[in-house]
VOMIGU-375545 format. One line per 10 residues: their letters; for each residue y, x, z of N, C-alpha, C, CB. Coordinates in pm, 1 decimal. Each point is the difference from the previous one (the first is absolute). Glycine has a CB too. Layout:
a> Y X Z Y X Z Y X Z Y X Z ~ ...;
This chain:
xxxxxxxxxx> -117.7 84.3 0.0 117.7 -84.3 0.0 124.4 89.1 0.0 -124.8 -185.1 122.2 ~ 220.5 156.4 -209.7 121.0 80.4 -14.8 115.0 -77.1 56.8 -88.6 114.5 -204.3 ~ 163.1 -44.3 293.6 119.3 -60.7 58.8 124.5 54.5 -71.5 -117.5 -26.0 225.5 ~ 215.2 -63.7 -255.8 123.5 37.9 -71.3 114.8 -24.0 91.3 -96.5 -55.0 -223.7 ~ 182.4 157.8 241.2 117.7 -10.1 83.9 114.2 -56.2 -84.8 -76.5 195.0 146.4 ~ 113.2 -321.0 -129.0 102.4 -65.1 -79.9 139.6 34.1 47.4 -159.0 -182.7 -45.2 ~ 174.8 227.2 169.4 132.3 30.8 52.4 49.8 134.8 -48.6 -51.5 -137.6 199.4 ~ -35.0 221.3 -236.8 40.6 130.4 -50.7 38.7 94.6 110.9 75.5 -109.3 -206.7 ~ -109.6 76.7 328.4 31.9 87.3 113.0 -128.1 60.7 56.0 203.9 -138.7 54.4 ~ -188.0 252.9 0.6 -117.4 66.7 58.9 -40.2 -69.5 129.7 69.5 219.9 -103.3;
xxxxxxxxxx> -195.5 -233.1 121.9 -54.2 -67.4 120.4 14.0 92.0 119.0 -163.5 -132.6 -138.4 ~ 221.6 80.7 242.5 17.9 87.0 117.9 -133.9 32.2 66.1 227.9 -99.2 36.3 ~ -241.9 227.6 10.7 -123.3 44.4 67.6 -0.4 -45.9 145.0 -13.8 200.0 -151.8 ~ -108.2 -230.6 197.8 -14.1 -45.9 140.5 24.0 116.3 93.4 -165.3 -177.8 -67.2 ~ 244.7 156.2 166.0 32.3 105.1 97.0 -98.9 -2.4 116.4 243.4 -14.4 -64.2 ~ -284.6 134.6 113.9 -93.2 12.0 113.4 76.0 -8.0 131.0 -155.5 140.5 -138.3 ~ 102.1 -220.3 230.0 62.4 -11.2 132.5 -47.9 113.9 90.6 15.3 -251.8 -26.1 ~ 75.5 318.4 90.4 -34.4 112.9 89.2 -52.1 -52.1 133.4 175.5 144.0 -110.1 ~ -283.3 -80.4 164.1 -59.2 -37.9 129.3 84.1 58.4 110.4 -231.7 -10.2 -98.2 ~ 267.3 -67.4 199.0 83.2 53.5 107.0 -74.0 109.2 77.7 117.5 -221.8 17.2;
xxxxxxxxxx> -45.1 318.4 37.4 -58.0 111.3 75.3 -63.3 -46.3 130.1 169.2 150.8 -100.9 ~ -108.2 -246.8 167.1 -55.6 -48.7 127.3 -138.1 -61.8 -19.9 232.6 -41.3 83.9 ~ -246.5 -32.9 -194.5 -129.7 -61.4 -27.5 -105.9 106.0 -23.1 114.6 -198.7 -98.1 ~ -76.0 305.4 29.5 -94.0 109.2 -25.2 -43.9 66.0 131.1 107.3 38.5 -224.5 ~ -9.3 -14.8 310.2 -32.7 60.3 128.7 -91.5 -90.3 83.0 219.3 120.5 -5.5 ~ -191.7 -249.8 0.1 -84.4 -92.6 74.3 -144.2 1.9 -51.2 200.9 -143.1 42.2 ~ -211.7 151.6 -174.6 -135.1 4.5 -57.4 -72.3 127.5 41.9 78.3 -136.8 -195.6 ~ -3.9 251.0 187.1 -61.1 126.8 39.4 -38.3 1.3 148.0 133.5 114.0 -177.8 ~ -44.3 -168.3 262.7 -31.3 -5.6 142.7 -120.5 -91.0 26.0 242.5 41.7 53.6 ~ -250.5 -151.8 -126.6 -115.5 -88.9 16.7 -129.9 68.0 -38.3 147.6 -193.7 -44.5;
xxxxxxxxxx> -142.2 269.1 -68.6 -121.1 71.8 -43.1 -38.2 106.7 102.9 60.0 -41.5 -242.4 ~ 45.1 114.4 292.2 -28.3 104.8 100.3 -57.9 -60.1 127.6 186.2 139.4 -94.4 ~ -127.5 -253.6 137.6 -53.2 -65.1 120.4 -143.4 -45.8 -20.7 230.6 -73.5 60.2 ~ -260.6 24.1 -182.4 -136.3 -43.2 -28.8 -96.3 117.6 2.2 90.1 -187.9 -137.4 ~ -44.5 301.5 80.3 -85.9 119.8 0.3 -23.6 48.9 142.2 86.9 63.9 -227.0 ~ 21.8 -61.6 306.3 -13.8 45.6 139.3 -93.8 -91.6 77.5 231.8 97.2 -8.0 ~ -217.9 -228.1 -13.8 -87.0 -95.1 69.3 -145.8 21.1 -38.5 188.0 -165.0 7.3 ~ -209.6 190.8 -138.2 -138.6 24.2 -45.8 -54.7 127.2 64.9 48.8 -115.2 -221.1 ~ 36.8 220.9 227.7 -44.7 125.2 60.8 -31.0 -19.3 148.1 137.2 128.5 -166.1 ~ -47.2 -200.5 237.1 -23.1 -24.0 143.0 -127.8 -79.8 21.2 247.3 5.7 41.4;
xxxxxxxxxx> -264.8 -108.9 -122.9 -123.3 -79.7 12.7 -123.7 84.2 -27.6 127.2 -204.1 -68.2 ~ -119.9 291.5 -30.5 -115.4 85.2 -32.6 -29.9 98.1 114.7 56.2 -20.1 -246.4 ~ 52.0 80.5 299.4 -20.8 92.8 111.6 -58.7 -73.8 120.0 191.4 142.8 -80.8 ~ -138.3 -263.6 111.1 -52.8 -79.4 112.6 -145.4 -38.3 -23.2 229.9 -88.6 44.3 ~ -262.4 48.7 -169.3 -137.9 -37.0 -32.8 -93.8 119.3 17.1 85.2 -173.3 -161.2 ~ -38.2 290.6 110.3 -84.5 119.0 10.8 -22.7 38.0 146.2 85.9 79.5 -222.1 ~ 21.0 -90.7 305.5 -14.5 32.3 141.3 -94.5 -97.6 70.3 230.9 96.8 -1.9 ~ -212.1 -226.1 -26.7 -87.2 -100.7 60.8 -143.8 16.5 -47.7 194.3 -157.8 15.2 ~ -208.9 192.2 -143.4 -135.4 20.6 -52.9 -65.8 119.4 67.3 69.4 -98.9 -220.0 ~ 6.7 205.6 241.0 -53.8 118.0 66.8 -38.9 -32.6 144.5 141.5 147.4 -147.6;
xxxxxxxxxx> -54.8 -222.5 218.2 -32.2 -39.6 137.6 -123.7 -89.6 3.7 243.4 17.0 60.7 ~ -251.4 -106.9 -158.7 -116.4 -89.7 -4.9 -128.6 78.1 -24.3 147.1 -184.0 -85.6 ~ -140.6 280.9 -5.9 -119.3 82.2 -25.8 -39.2 79.5 124.8 64.4 16.9 -243.4 ~ 36.9 37.2 313.5 -28.8 74.7 123.1 -62.5 -91.0 105.6 191.2 155.6 -50.3 ~ -136.3 -276.6 63.1 -54.5 -95.0 98.0 -142.6 -39.4 -35.7 230.9 -85.9 44.3 ~ -256.3 61.4 -172.4 -136.6 -35.8 -43.1 -97.3 114.2 26.6 95.5 -150.7 -176.7 ~ -48.1 273.7 150.7 -87.1 114.7 27.4 -27.6 12.6 149.1 90.8 116.9 -202.0 ~ 10.0 -140.8 285.6 -17.7 5.4 144.6 -95.9 -108.6 46.8 230.7 94.4 24.3 ~ -216.6 -213.4 -81.6 -91.0 -110.1 35.9 -143.5 34.6 -37.7 186.2 -165.8 -31.9 ~ -204.6 222.8 -88.1 -134.8 38.7 -42.2 -57.2 106.3 92.1 58.6 -55.2 -236.5;
xxxxxxxxxx> 27.3 152.2 278.3 -46.4 104.7 91.5 -38.5 -57.5 135.4 146.2 164.1 -117.5 ~ -64.8 -259.3 168.4 -30.5 -61.3 128.8 -127.5 -83.6 -7.6 244.4 -3.0 54.1 ~ -265.3 -64.9 -166.9 -123.1 -78.2 -15.9 -121.9 91.5 0.5 126.1 -173.9 -131.0 ~ -113.5 286.6 60.4 -111.7 94.8 -0.5 -24.3 56.0 139.6 51.4 58.6 -238.4 ~ 57.6 -29.0 310.8 -14.2 50.3 136.9 -60.1 -105.9 91.4 195.9 151.4 -36.6 ~ -156.1 -277.1 16.0 -56.1 -108.9 79.8 -149.4 -13.6 -24.2 220.0 -118.4 -7.6 ~ -259.8 127.7 -119.8 -142.8 -8.1 -32.0 -77.6 113.7 65.7 56.6 -110.7 -217.7 ~ 1.6 232.1 212.7 -65.8 114.2 63.5 -10.2 -18.7 150.6 85.5 147.7 -182.0 ~ 23.0 -198.2 244.3 -1.6 -21.6 144.3 -99.4 -109.8 38.0 239.8 73.7 11.8 ~ -252.8 -174.5 -96.8 -98.5 -104.6 29.0 -141.4 55.8 -2.8 154.2 -170.8 -97.4;
xxxxxxxxxx> -181.7 261.0 3.2 -131.8 63.7 -4.1 -22.4 84.9 124.5 8.0 1.5 -251.0 ~ 98.3 72.4 290.1 -12.1 81.5 121.9 -22.4 -89.4 121.1 148.7 176.7 -100.4 ~ -77.0 -290.4 106.3 -15.6 -93.2 111.9 -141.6 -56.2 4.5 243.6 -58.2 -15.0 ~ -299.4 25.6 -101.1 -137.4 -48.8 -2.7 -97.1 105.4 51.6 58.6 -147.3 -193.1 ~ -36.5 273.0 152.7 -86.7 107.5 48.9 14.9 17.9 150.8 17.2 113.9 -223.0 ~ 108.2 -121.4 271.2 22.2 11.8 144.7 -67.1 -114.2 74.5 217.4 116.5 -42.7 ~ -206.7 -239.0 -11.1 -65.1 -115.2 63.5 -151.3 18.4 3.3 187.1 -148.6 -77.5 ~ -243.1 202.6 -30.7 -144.8 24.7 -2.8 -39.0 104.0 104.4 -5.4 -57.5 -244.6 ~ 85.4 164.9 254.1 -28.7 102.9 100.3 12.0 -56.6 141.3 82.9 176.3 -158.4 ~ 19.0 -261.7 181.2 16.2 -60.8 131.9 -118.7 -89.6 33.3 249.0 9.3 -26.9;
xxxxxxxxxx> -297.0 -85.2 -73.5 -116.0 -86.1 23.7 -124.4 84.0 31.1 98.5 -174.4 -153.5 ~ -117.7 285.0 77.7 -113.8 87.7 27.5 12.3 63.8 137.9 -23.3 45.0 -245.5 ~ 146.6 -3.9 280.5 21.4 60.5 131.3 -30.8 -100.8 110.7 175.7 152.2 -97.7 ~ -130.7 -277.0 79.7 -25.4 -102.5 100.2 -149.1 -27.1 14.8 222.1 -101.3 -51.1 ~ -292.6 94.1 -63.6 -144.1 -24.0 5.4 -71.9 115.4 70.2 15.4 -134.9 -212.2 ~ 23.4 259.6 180.0 -61.8 115.6 64.7 30.9 3.0 149.0 16.6 126.2 -214.6 ~ 108.3 -160.0 251.0 36.0 -0.7 141.8 -79.6 -106.5 74.3 230.8 82.5 -56.5 ~ -252.2 -197.7 -8.4 -80.0 -106.0 62.6 -142.8 47.8 23.5 142.6 -174.9 -111.0 ~ -199.3 243.0 11.8 -136.6 52.1 15.9 -5.9 102.8 112.5 -44.0 -39.9 -244.3 ~ 146.4 127.8 246.8 1.8 101.9 105.4 10.7 -65.0 137.1 106.0 163.2 -158.5;
xxxxxxxxxx> -20.8 -265.7 170.2 14.8 -69.1 128.6 -131.0 -66.3 41.7 243.1 -38.8 -49.6 ~ -312.8 -22.0 -47.9 -128.0 -64.7 31.6 -101.8 103.1 46.1 47.9 -180.1 -168.3 ~ -52.8 293.8 96.4 -96.2 104.8 37.7 32.1 55.3 138.4 -31.7 59.0 -242.5 ~ 161.4 -35.5 268.1 38.6 50.7 131.9 -31.8 -100.5 109.7 180.6 134.4 -107.4 ~ -157.8 -263.3 78.6 -31.1 -102.5 100.1 -149.9 -8.7 25.3 203.3 -127.7 -70.1 ~ -281.6 136.1 -39.5 -146.2 -2.4 16.6 -46.8 122.3 79.4 -23.9 -126.5 -217.7 ~ 80.9 241.6 185.1 -37.8 121.1 73.5 38.5 -11.2 147.0 27.7 135.0 -209.6 ~ 91.0 -191.0 235.7 44.6 -18.2 138.1 -91.3 -96.5 74.2 235.8 45.5 -70.6 ~ -269.2 -158.4 4.0 -88.9 -96.9 64.2 -138.7 57.6 20.8 129.9 -184.8 -103.7 ~ -172.3 268.4 8.3 -132.4 60.8 13.9 -4.0 91.7 121.9 -33.2 -12.9 -249.3;
xxxxxxxxxx> 137.7 96.5 259.4 5.3 90.5 115.0 12.3 -78.5 130.0 105.1 176.4 -143.8 ~ -20.1 -281.1 141.5 17.0 -81.5 119.7 -127.0 -73.8 37.1 239.3 -24.8 -56.7 ~ -312.8 -24.2 -46.7 -124.7 -71.5 27.4 -105.0 93.6 60.3 50.8 -157.7 -189.1 ~ -58.4 279.1 136.4 -95.2 96.6 55.4 34.5 32.2 144.8 -36.1 96.8 -228.9 ~ 163.7 -77.0 255.4 41.8 30.3 136.3 -25.8 -119.3 92.4 174.5 158.0 -89.4 ~ -149.8 -280.1 37.2 -22.3 -119.6 80.4 -147.9 -16.1 34.1 199.0 -108.1 -107.8 ~ -286.0 122.0 8.2 -143.3 -13.1 25.0 -49.0 107.2 96.0 -28.8 -99.6 -227.2 ~ 82.2 221.2 211.8 -40.9 106.6 90.4 41.0 -30.4 142.9 18.4 163.1 -187.0 ~ 103.0 -218.0 206.0 46.4 -33.0 134.0 -82.2 -112.9 61.0 229.5 74.5 -64.1 ~ -262.0 -176.9 -17.4 -82.5 -109.3 50.9 -138.4 51.3 38.5 126.7 -163.7 -143.2;
xxxxxxxxxx> -182.2 250.2 56.1 -133.2 54.1 29.9 1.7 82.5 127.9 -52.4 3.2 -244.7 ~ 157.2 77.9 262.9 8.7 80.2 121.5 13.7 -87.8 124.6 104.2 184.2 -133.7 ~ -42.3 -300.8 118.5 15.2 -91.8 113.1 -131.5 -70.2 31.6 240.5 -33.4 -60.9 ~ -313.0 -4.8 -43.3 -125.5 -73.9 20.8 -104.3 87.0 68.5 49.3 -138.6 -202.3 ~ -55.2 266.5 164.1 -104.4 85.2 56.4 21.4 24.2 149.2 -26.2 109.0 -223.2 ~ 143.7 -137.8 274.6 26.4 17.9 142.5 -42.8 -121.8 82.7 190.6 149.6 -60.6 ~ -235.4 -254.0 -6.2 -38.5 -124.2 68.8 -149.1 -22.0 -20.7 231.5 -101.1 -31.9 ~ -301.6 78.3 139.2 -144.4 -28.5 -7.3 -21.6 -148.1 -29.5 -50.0 188.0 162.3 ~ -61.2 -217.8 -227.6 -44.6 -136.6 -27.5 104.3 -79.7 -79.4 -135.7 7.9 210.5 ~ 193.9 54.6 -311.5 97.4 -70.8 -82.5 -6.5 56.3 -142.0 150.8 -43.2 201.2;
xxxxxxxxxx> -149.0 -46.8 -297.5 4.3 38.6 -140.3 85.2 -100.1 -77.6 -228.1 108.5 18.2 ~ 285.7 -60.9 -125.8 89.2 -83.3 -81.1 -73.9 -52.4 -122.0 198.9 131.8 78.8 ~ -166.1 -253.5 -115.1 -61.9 -62.7 -117.6 98.7 -23.6 -114.3 -161.7 -108.0 153.9 ~ 292.7 109.2 -123.6 97.6 -27.4 -106.0 134.4 60.7 36.7 -120.0 -212.9 -60.8 ~ 186.0 273.0 -39.3 136.0 51.7 12.7 80.1 -49.7 -120.0 -78.5 207.0 128.5 ~ 192.1 -266.3 -102.3 83.9 -53.4 -107.4 145.9 33.0 31.8 -166.4 -187.9 -48.5 ~ 228.0 266.6 -38.8 139.4 37.9 21.3 91.6 -92.2 -80.6 -68.3 240.4 41.2 ~ 166.1 -298.9 28.5 99.9 -84.9 -63.1 137.5 55.2 38.2 -153.6 -206.2 5.5 ~ 208.8 284.3 -96.0 127.3 63.9 31.7 -19.7 104.3 108.0 123.7 -208.2 -63.6 ~ -54.3 192.4 172.7 -12.2 91.5 113.6 -86.5 -56.8 111.6 223.5 90.2 -57.2;
xxxxxxxxxx> -299.8 -193.4 27.0 -86.5 -62.9 99.8 -145.2 17.9 -41.5 179.3 -168.7 58.3 ~ -261.6 204.7 37.4 -142.3 21.0 -24.4 -78.1 -110.9 69.2 32.1 251.3 -18.9 ~ -108.0 -327.6 -60.6 -86.5 -105.3 52.4 -139.1 59.8 24.4 132.0 -182.1 -123.2 ~ -180.0 169.8 246.1 -124.8 63.8 40.0 -98.1 -105.9 47.8 122.7 211.3 62.5 ~ -245.5 -202.2 -110.1 -109.9 -83.5 47.7 -115.8 91.2 37.7 72.4 -195.9 -145.8 ~ -143.9 158.2 252.9 -111.0 82.8 42.6 -89.8 -69.9 100.2 141.0 197.1 -41.7 ~ -239.0 -121.4 89.7 -95.8 -47.0 98.9 -1.5 98.8 115.5 -140.8 -115.4 -177.3 ~ 121.1 62.8 296.9 -4.3 83.2 120.4 -110.4 -49.1 91.3 246.4 47.7 -17.5 ~ -297.4 47.0 99.9 -104.8 -36.8 93.1 52.7 -69.2 123.8 -129.7 189.9 -84.4 ~ 262.0 -181.8 107.5 57.4 -64.3 117.9 150.2 -18.3 -23.1 -177.6 102.5 152.6;
xxxxxxxxxx> 234.7 -188.3 -70.3 144.8 -19.7 -6.1 72.4 126.7 44.4 -29.8 -246.5 43.4 ~ -30.6 320.0 51.3 61.2 124.8 44.7 11.9 101.2 -114.7 -93.4 -41.1 229.5 ~ -4.6 39.7 -320.8 6.9 89.9 -114.7 118.4 -34.8 -89.9 -248.9 29.1 9.8 ~ 274.7 -158.8 -25.8 115.5 -42.7 -80.8 130.5 45.4 66.5 -130.6 -200.3 -85.4 ~ 138.9 181.5 218.5 119.6 42.0 71.6 17.8 151.7 -8.0 -24.6 -196.8 154.3 ~ -86.0 270.4 -144.7 8.0 145.5 -11.0 46.4 41.8 -139.2 -182.4 21.8 170.8 ~ 139.6 -94.2 -272.3 41.6 29.1 -137.1 151.4 -20.7 -15.6 -228.8 -68.7 -84.5 ~ 280.8 -38.7 144.1 144.3 -25.4 -4.8 76.0 112.8 68.8 -42.1 -248.2 -2.6 ~ -12.6 294.5 115.1 65.1 109.5 72.2 2.6 127.3 -84.3 -74.3 -100.8 217.5 ~ -36.2 129.2 -285.2 -5.9 120.1 -84.0 96.0 -10.2 -119.6 -239.9 32.8 69.9;
xxxxxxxxxx> 255.4 -152.5 -124.4 95.2 -18.4 -109.8 142.8 29.8 46.5 -152.0 -173.6 -102.2 ~ 186.8 125.3 220.3 133.9 24.8 52.2 21.8 147.7 29.9 1.8 -230.2 95.8 ~ -104.0 295.7 -41.8 15.1 141.1 34.5 9.1 90.2 -123.0 -124.7 -46.3 209.5 ~ 72.2 -1.1 -322.1 1.1 84.0 -119.5 141.6 27.5 -49.7 -222.8 -93.0 -60.5 ~ 319.3 4.6 91.9 136.4 16.7 -48.4 19.3 -40.9 -144.6 22.1 181.9 161.0 ~ -129.9 -226.4 -224.0 7.3 -39.0 -140.0 18.1 -150.1 -17.0 -142.4 194.9 -55.5 ~ 117.4 -269.5 160.7 7.0 -145.6 -6.9 84.9 -52.6 115.5 -226.9 -9.8 -112.1 ~ 293.0 -103.4 87.0 68.0 -71.9 106.6 -6.6 -149.8 -31.3 155.0 198.3 46.8 ~ -105.5 -278.2 45.6 -4.5 -146.5 -14.2 -143.4 -47.3 -28.4 238.6 0.7 -85.4 ~ -330.2 45.2 167.6 -140.6 -37.0 -15.5 -20.6 -138.2 61.5 -74.0 244.2 5.2;
xxxxxxxxxx> 15.7 -333.5 -84.2 -18.2 -138.4 45.0 -144.0 -42.5 -24.5 242.5 -53.6 -48.2 ~ -311.9 12.5 155.6 -135.1 -52.0 -11.9 7.0 -147.6 -38.6 -86.1 167.0 170.9 ~ 24.6 -202.2 -280.5 5.7 -139.3 -46.6 -118.5 -82.0 48.2 124.4 77.8 -199.8 ~ -240.0 -15.3 202.9 -119.2 -74.9 40.1 -105.9 97.7 48.1 51.7 -184.3 -165.3 ~ -122.9 146.7 269.2 -112.0 78.0 51.3 -97.4 -98.5 63.9 145.0 208.6 39.1 ~ -259.8 -224.6 -99.5 -95.5 -97.1 52.2 -142.6 50.2 -22.8 163.2 -188.7 -43.9 ~ -251.6 136.8 123.5 -140.3 39.2 -8.7 -61.6 -59.9 -126.8 -16.8 13.9 253.3 ~ -62.9 63.8 -319.0 -69.6 -49.1 -119.1 -145.6 43.8 7.2 213.0 8.5 -138.2 ~ -284.6 -40.9 35.0 -144.2 28.9 -2.1 -35.2 89.1 -117.9 -46.5 -219.5 111.4 ~ 127.1 325.6 -130.3 -31.3 92.1 -108.1 -133.3 68.5 25.4 244.5 35.4 -41.5;
xxxxxxxxxx> -263.6 10.7 160.5 -127.6 61.4 38.6 -67.9 -92.4 100.1 88.7 236.4 -39.4 ~ -210.6 -275.5 11.6 -71.2 -94.4 86.5 -39.0 62.9 132.8 -85.1 -115.2 -203.1 ~ 53.0 244.7 203.7 -51.8 62.0 121.4 108.7 31.2 100.9 -182.5 94.6 -135.2 ~ 305.5 -75.7 91.0 108.2 37.5 91.5 117.2 -94.4 -20.2 -73.1 242.0 -2.1 ~ 160.0 -240.1 100.0 121.0 -82.6 -7.6 111.3 80.8 -66.8 -67.1 -129.1 209.0 ~ 129.2 73.1 -309.7 110.3 66.1 -70.7 120.5 -94.2 -4.7 -163.6 136.0 -139.8 ~ 275.9 -76.5 121.6 125.4 -75.6 -4.9 73.1 35.9 -130.4 17.1 -5.1 256.6 ~ 11.0 -94.6 -334.3 81.5 21.5 -119.7 147.3 -11.2 34.6 -184.1 -89.9 -145.1 ~ 263.9 177.0 87.0 143.2 -1.6 31.3 81.3 18.3 -128.5 -46.2 93.0 231.8 ~ 166.1 -144.9 -224.4 98.1 13.5 -108.5 133.5 37.0 62.3 -121.6 -169.3 -146.9;
xxxxxxxxxx> 186.2 272.4 91.6 128.8 42.9 54.0 87.2 52.4 -112.8 -106.0 55.7 222.0 ~ 231.9 -38.7 -190.1 96.0 58.9 -93.9 75.6 111.2 71.2 23.3 -219.1 -126.7 ~ 13.3 319.6 50.7 75.2 113.9 55.1 101.4 44.7 -103.4 -196.6 73.7 143.0 ~ 319.4 -57.1 -98.9 105.8 49.3 -88.3 -4.3 151.4 -4.2 143.4 -200.5 50.9 ~ -123.2 255.0 -169.1 0.8 145.0 -16.3 135.5 51.2 45.4 -165.1 -9.6 -193.4 ~ 165.2 92.7 292.8 126.2 51.5 55.0 59.5 103.5 -92.8 -81.1 -42.9 232.6 ~ 214.8 42.7 -248.3 63.3 104.5 -82.9 -19.2 136.4 62.4 169.6 -164.6 -81.2 ~ -205.9 259.3 -3.1 -26.9 134.2 49.5 125.8 84.4 -9.3 -240.6 -19.0 -69.2 ~ 275.7 91.5 175.7 119.5 86.8 -5.7 -22.4 114.4 -96.5 57.4 -59.0 236.5 ~ 50.4 96.6 -302.2 -9.2 112.7 -93.2 -28.3 127.3 76.9 158.0 -112.6 -159.6;
xxxxxxxxxx> -239.0 197.1 97.1 -38.2 125.5 64.3 117.3 97.9 -6.1 -243.6 -36.9 -61.7 ~ 289.2 87.9 177.2 110.2 97.7 -4.7 -46.7 130.9 -60.5 103.7 -106.1 201.3 ~ -10.7 171.0 -263.2 -32.4 129.2 -60.4 -36.3 100.4 108.2 154.4 -48.2 -192.5 ~ -264.8 116.0 168.4 -46.4 98.8 96.2 86.7 125.1 -9.9 -235.8 -90.6 -13.9 ~ 294.4 135.3 125.6 80.8 122.3 -7.1 -87.7 120.2 -28.9 165.2 -98.4 159.6 ~ -111.4 185.6 -241.1 -76.4 118.8 -34.5 -8.7 92.3 122.0 73.1 -18.7 -242.6 ~ -194.5 63.7 267.1 -21.1 88.5 115.0 58.6 136.5 -28.9 -208.5 -124.4 62.9 ~ 281.8 173.0 31.5 57.4 131.6 -15.2 -108.0 105.3 14.5 219.4 -82.7 87.1 ~ -216.1 182.1 -170.7 -102.7 105.3 12.1 12.0 68.6 135.2 1.4 35.9 -249.7 ~ -118.2 -12.2 311.7 -1.1 63.7 131.4 47.5 143.1 -11.3 -187.7 -148.0 73.6;
xxxxxxxxxx> 270.6 184.2 21.7 53.2 137.2 -1.2 -111.0 96.8 37.0 231.5 -81.8 61.2 ~ -239.9 186.2 -134.9 -102.6 99.7 28.4 30.0 67.1 134.0 -37.8 38.3 -247.8 ~ -63.7 -13.1 329.4 25.2 61.5 131.6 58.6 139.5 -14.9 -188.3 -132.8 97.2 ~ 283.2 158.4 -10.1 64.8 131.7 -7.1 -99.5 109.1 38.4 223.9 -103.7 54.5 ~ -217.6 211.4 -126.8 -91.0 112.0 28.8 37.4 63.5 135.4 -31.7 43.8 -250.3 ~ -66.6 -9.8 329.7 29.6 61.0 130.3 68.6 133.3 -20.1 -197.3 -115.1 103.5 ~ 288.8 148.8 -15.3 72.0 129.4 -16.5 -95.8 116.7 15.2 211.2 -103.5 88.3 ~ -193.4 198.4 -178.6 -82.7 121.8 4.5 61.9 100.0 94.1 -78.2 -37.9 -234.7 ~ -5.1 107.2 313.2 54.7 101.7 90.5 59.0 115.2 -77.2 -166.2 -64.0 172.1 ~ 275.0 116.2 -121.3 65.3 114.3 -67.4 -89.8 123.6 6.2 228.2 -92.7 59.0;
xxxxx> -230.6 165.7 -167.9 -84.7 122.5 0.8 51.4 99.6 103.7 -53.7 -32.5 -245.3 ~ -42.9 90.0 311.9 38.5 98.0 101.9 34.5 134.3 -64.5 -147.7 -116.3 167.7 ~ 257.2 173.4 -125.0 39.5 128.8 -50.5 -69.3 116.1 73.0 218.2 -102.2 -62.5 ~ -219.2 214.0 1.4 -61.6 116.0 62.9 92.8 51.9 110.2 -122.5 59.5 -215.3 ~ 62.7 -22.9 326.2 76.6 54.1 111.3 16.6 148.4 -12.8 -82.3 -181.4 143.9;
């Protein structure tokens, strides 16, 4: 399409409008502020990310340490249970050994008491705690009384109580008396430590006469 200028005048050129300086500065300041804000946000993000990674690593380390401590705790609990079981066995063995020694000593003391009494024998001994239940036969009531006296003199028994003493027919040819009594085992005093004997001083040698000199 061809345009014809009928006026015969030159067409005026469009003039460019100049941008004000203040507007330019505002734009530059806005861009700079945006860049600074982006930089600050990036630095803050990087710092927070670094702290977060450090915290996560610390948490992972603590979890691993917790797991290790739990294993150690389980092992300690197992050792404590084994120690308790062993201590229980040791206590039982010591108690059995103590009762065994005490029972032997008790039977020996009863036997030593019985042999001092004529016409008396025991048929049953039953220990209940610190009390000894005794049943036996005697040729007379005096023998039973003598047995009680010997028990008291032994120092091993106290609180002796006769429960029953009556004539029976254990032996047809002779008269016998069955008796039942109880005796408490007296606490025994601890043995004092024996003082060590001082070695005897060797006798002093008799003085020797002085040698006679020549006259």
